[in-house]
N, C-alpha and C positions, 0 to 999 in steps of 0.2 A: 813481256808485252804479250798480250793474246792476240791470237792468230784467227780472228773471226771471219767468217763468211759474211760479207754484206747482205746477203739475201736472208739469212738465218736471223730469226730474231735474238736479241739476248734474254738471258735469263729471267730478269727482271720484267720483261715485257711479256714474256711466257706466262709468267704468274699473275701479273695483271689481266690478262687477257682472259685466263681461266677464270678468275675472280668476277670480271665483266659478264662472262658466261653463265656464272651463277647466281648472278643478281636478278631477281625476281621483280624487282620494284616496289616491294612492300617497306612501308616506314617501321624501323624498328624503335628509334628513340627520335622523336621529334626534337628538333635543334630551332625552334622558332620564338625565342623571348618567353619561354616559360610556359610554352601549349597554346599560346593566346593566338587566333586567328587575327588577321589584320582588319582592324577598325573595332576588336572587342575591348572592352575596357579591362583594366587590370583588376582582379579580385585581392580583398585584404588576406592576409593570412590568416586571420581569424575567421572567416566566413566559411561556413561548413563544418567548422570543428566543434567540439564538444564545449569548448569554451566561449563560443558566440554569443552573447547575450539576445541576438534576434532569432534565435534556434526556437524560442517557444512561441514565436508569433504564429498566427495563421498564414496559411500560403498566401492568401490575398493581401494580407497585411506586409509581409514580407517582398511580395512582387512590387507593391506600392514603392516601398522602402528603397528597393533595388533602384527602379525608375527614378526617384527623387533624387539618389546618390549618382546615378549617370549622367543626369541633367545639371548637377551641382557643377561650378566651374572654380578653381582656385586663383583668387585675386592676384593679379601681378603685383609684385612689389615696386614701390617708388625708388628711385636712386637713392636718395636719403635712409631708406629702409634697408635697402640691400647693405650699404656700407655699412650701417650699424650692426645688421645680422652677421655679416662679415668678421668686423671686429670684435664681437661678443664670441665669436667661434674661437678666435685667435688667443683671446684672453682666456678662455676656458682651457684649451690647450695648454698655455704657458703656466696657467694655475696647477694643471696636473702635474707638468713637468718640475714645478717648483716642489709639491708635496714629495714626489719619488727622491728629488735632489736632497731634500732635506732629511728625508728618510735614511737615505744612504750616507749622509754626512753623520748623523746621529747613530748610525749602526757601525760606523769607523771609529766614531769617538768612544761608543761602547768597546768595541774590540782593543783599540788603545789603552785606556784606562781601567776596563774591569776583567776582560776576559785574558787577555796576555798578561797580566801582572804575576 
């Protein structure tokens, strides 16, 4: 066991205190949801890139397009639509899993009857 003086801070506490003294308050890497300020709308990954089809628009038309997209709201799904969407997602996942299982079975049959003969 360590015989530490209760008035003397531990090594970890001293190291942390040194770090606090060096902190000048600057933000190195903001961790706020993709760099968005509260209330700002999330940008598309395409916006501002060379692949953005709106990059050729004049600045006035681009500003009008951005204002229109900010005001557009996503319609809420009804209970029936949400259930149907969930069912389609599950069926798509099952179909992909079935394809992988079928390919694995074909590979095993190929190994058994062709490759290892």
